[in-house]
DOFIMI-896275 format. One line per 3 residues: number of its first residue (from 1); their letters; for each residue x, y, z of C-alpha. Coordinates in steps of 0.5 Angstrom, whole numbers, plus 500, padded with zeros to 3 digits. Each point is the difference from the previous one (the first is absolute). Layout:
<recs>
NUM> A> X Y Z ~ ...
</recs>
This chain:
<recs>
1> XXX> 421 515 469 ~ 500 499 508 ~ 493 501 503
4> XXX> 502 502 508 ~ 496 495 505 ~ 495 505 503
7> XXX> 498 494 506 ~ 504 498 506 ~ 503 494 498
10> XXX> 498 494 505 ~ 496 504 504 ~ 493 501 496
13> XXX> 496 495 503 ~ 495 501 507 ~ 500 493 503
16> XXX> 498 498 507 ~ 505 498 504 ~ 501 493 504
19> XXX> 497 503 506 ~ 494 503 497 ~ 498 493 498
22> XXX> 494 497 504 ~ 503 496 505 ~ 496 494 498
25> XXX> 504 501 493 ~ 507 501 503 ~ 499 493 505
28> XXX> 498 496 493 ~ 506 502 497 ~ 504 499 506
31> XXX> 497 493 501 ~ 501 498 492 ~ 507 503 500
34> XXX> 502 496 507 ~ 503 505 503 ~ 499 507 503
37> XXX> 501 506 496 ~ 506 505 503 ~ 500 505 494
40> XXX> 496 502 495 ~ 502 505 494 ~ 495 502 496
43> XXX> 501 501 492 ~ 499 507 498 ~ 501 499 492
46> XXX> 494 499 496 ~ 493 503 499 ~ 495 496 504
49> XXX> 498 500 508 ~ 501 493 501 ~ 504 497 506
52> XXX> 507 498 498 ~ 505 499 505 ~ 507 497 500
55> XXX> 499 496 507 ~ 506 498 505 ~ 498 494 504
58> XXX> 503 498 507 ~ 504 495 497 ~ 504 505 496
61> XXX> 496 497 493 ~ 496 505 496 ~ 494 500 496
64> XXX> 496 505 495 ~ 493 500 501 ~ 494 504 497
67> XXX> 493 500 502 ~ 494 504 499 ~ 493 501 503
70> XXX> 494 498 495 ~ 495 504 504 ~ 504 507 499
73> XXX> 505 498 494 ~ 496 495 496 ~ 503 502 494
76> XXX> 507 499 502 ~ 498 493 504 ~ 498 498 493
79> XXX> 506 501 497 ~ 504 497 506 ~ 496 494 498
82> XXX> 502 500 493 ~ 507 501 502 ~ 499 493 504
85> XXX> 497 497 494 ~ 505 502 495 ~ 506 499 505
88> XXX> 498 492 501 ~ 500 499 493 ~ 507 503 498
91> XXX> 505 495 497 ~ 506 498 503 ~ 506 505 498
94> XXX> 496 507 500 ~ 503 505 505 ~ 494 501 504
97> XXX> 500 500 508 ~ 498 493 502 ~ 493 500 503
100> XXX> 500 496 507 ~ 493 501 502 ~ 494 504 499
103> XXX> 493 501 504 ~ 493 502 498 ~ 495 500 506
106> XXX> 496 505 504 ~ 501 506 494 ~ 507 500 500
109> XXX> 505 497 495 ~ 507 499 502 ~ 506 497 496
112> XXX> 507 499 503 ~ 506 499 495 ~ 508 499 501
115> XXX> 503 507 502 ~ 505 502 494 ~ 506 503 504
118> XXX> 501 506 495 ~ 497 506 497 ~ 496 503 494
121> XXX> 505 502 494 ~ 502 508 501 ~ 497 505 497
124> XXX> 502 503 495 ~ 502 493 497 ~ 507 498 501
127> XXX> 503 497 493 ~ 502 494 504 ~ 493 499 503
130> XXX> 496 501 494 ~ 504 495 496 ~ 499 495 506
133> XXX> 492 502 500 ~ 500 499 492 ~ 503 493 500
136> XXX> 496 498 506 ~ 493 502 496 ~ 503 497 493
139> XXX> 501 493 504 ~ 494 500 504 ~ 496 502 493
142> XXX> 503 494 497 ~ 498 496 506 ~ 493 502 500
145> XXX> 498 499 493 ~ 496 496 499 ~ 496 502 507
148> XXX> 499 495 505 ~ 494 495 499 ~ 494 502 504
151> XXX> 501 507 502 ~ 494 503 496 ~ 503 506 499
154> XXX> 497 506 497 ~ 503 502 493 ~ 504 506 499
157> XXX> 494 503 496 ~ 495 498 505 ~ 504 503 506
160> XXX> 502 507 496 ~ 494 500 495 ~ 497 506 504
163> XXX> 507 504 499 ~ 498 504 493 ~ 494 503 504
166> XXX> 505 504 505 ~ 501 504 494 ~ 493 503 502
169> XXX> 502 502 507 ~ 505 505 498 ~ 500 507 496
172> XXX> 506 498 494 ~ 504 506 499 ~ 506 502 496
175> XXX> 503 495 496 ~ 496 494 503 ~ 494 504 497
178> XXX> 504 501 494 ~ 501 492 499 ~ 493 498 504
181> XXX> 497 496 494 ~ 506 496 499 ~ 502 499 507
184> XXX> 493 497 501 ~ 500 495 494 ~ 507 498 503
187> XXX> 497 499 507 ~ 494 496 497 ~ 505 495 496
190> XXX> 505 500 506 ~ 494 495 503 ~ 501 495 495
193> XXX> 508 500 499 ~ 501 500 507 ~ 496 493 500
196> XXX> 504 493 501 ~ 500 494 504 ~ 506 502 505
199> XXX> 498 501 508 ~ 502 508 500 ~ 501 503 507
202> XXX> 497 506 497 ~ 502 505 506 ~ 508 500 499
205> XXX> 503 506 503 ~ 506 501 505 ~ 496 500 506
208> XXX> 497 493 498 ~ 508 497 500 ~ 505 498 505
211> XXX> 507 500 499 ~ 503 495 505 ~ 506 500 504
214> XXX> 503 496 495 ~ 498 504 494 ~ 494 496 498
217> XXX> 494 503 497 ~ 493 498 503 ~ 493 501 497
220> XXX> 495 502 505 ~ 493 502 501 ~ 496 495 495
223> XXX> 493 503 501 ~ 499 501 492 ~ 502 495 495
226> XXX> 497 499 494 ~ 501 496 493 ~ 504 505 496
229> XXX> 506 500 495 ~ 507 498 503 ~ 503 507 499
232> XXX> 495 505 503 ~ 503 499 507 ~ 506 502 498
235> XXX> 497 506 496 ~ 497 502 506 ~ 506 500 505
238> XXX> 504 504 495 ~ 495 506 500 ~ 503 502 507
241> XXX> 507 499 497 ~ 499 504 495 ~ 497 506 504
244> XXX> 507 499 504 ~ 504 501 494 ~ 502 493 497
247> XXX> 500 498 493 ~ 494 496 500 ~ 499 499 493
250> XXX> 507 497 499 ~ 498 495 505 ~ 494 498 497
253> XXX> 504 499 493 ~ 505 496 504 ~ 495 496 504
256> XXX> 498 493 497 ~ 493 501 503 ~ 499 506 496
259> XXX> 505 500 494 ~ 495 497 495 ~ 494 504 503
262> XXX> 498 505 494 ~ 501 507 503 ~ 493 502 498
265> XXX> 498 495 505 ~ 504 503 506 ~ 497 507 498
268> XXX> 493 497 500 ~ 501 497 507 ~ 504 507 503
271> XXX> 494 504 497 ~ 495 495 504 ~ 504 501 506
274> XXX> 501 508 499 ~ 492 501 499 ~ 499 496 506
277> XXX> 505 504 504 ~ 498 507 497 ~ 492 498 503
280> XXX> 502 497 506 ~ 504 506 503 ~ 494 504 500
283> XXX> 496 496 505 ~ 499 502 507 ~ 506 499 505
286> XXX> 498 494 504 ~ 501 501 508 ~ 504 494 500
289> XXX> 505 501 495 ~ 502 508 499 ~ 505 499 495
292> XXX> 496 495 495 ~ 498 506 496 ~ 507 503 500
295> XXX> 503 493 498 ~ 495 499 494 ~ 502 508 498
298> XXX> 507 498 499 ~ 498 493 497 ~ 496 504 495
301> XXX> 505 505 498 ~ 506 495 499 ~ 495 495 496
304> XXX> 498 506 496 ~ 507 503 499 ~ 502 493 498
307> XXX> 495 499 495 ~ 500 507 497 ~ 507 499 498
310> XXX> 500 493 497 ~ 494 502 496 ~ 504 507 498
313> XX> 495 504 503 ~ 505 505 503
</recs>
């Protein structure tokens, strides 16, 4: 079943432009880059309000820079600090943009990465790009098992432990209410079966991927990694593909990460994510992210639909 996308793909974020950064921050960035900035293209995908721009320098070179003001965007500044810490620890072979340098002072957090020439995968997903994404996640998950030493990551259960309580944030209707008790039991056990010793990206979506000019898939935005099962990143990635009409159950059966995972374990993690999205979509719409609840509503519908069909509820 295809679920048409209700969001403007690639235009969901409200971010400050280069010109809107404080002059002192712009000067710091240019000083660290060793050249003046002659062009800046703000990245409008995603759902957070931090600065994120592709910069072109006077010598023709490029860089990708993210920045957040801790005084006004404290939560997002903290997530950038976490991203810096995790990027520094990723092992060789992980298709993540290289962290060149970072700066954390005077309330601002800035990180500079290689600018990958390319763009996010198309939506609806093209079959070729979906296969490339699946192959990338499969290889990456194997490389990140076990997780690199010294990162002190939260576990899947610690990070997602509050998800079952999202059931209390919405009024179940129809078939969701009909199967409510089973859904809640599945969601609670999803905290257990999703555990493991893999560094899980935990936020794999099309807008956190880049396909470069050579067709290579890169994984971006390493803000939220946890210790979990090596197959959960693949599962979460496939939710969007399911919504676009792809046969994702066939992909699960064929993939080495998931071919031996009990079907009931997949259902448990889907239930955990479905309860989260069903509850999260009912929250107030943040002024800094006007498309966030629409995005969560779409994911709630797709995740629930997938779970319901797998369980024979429809």
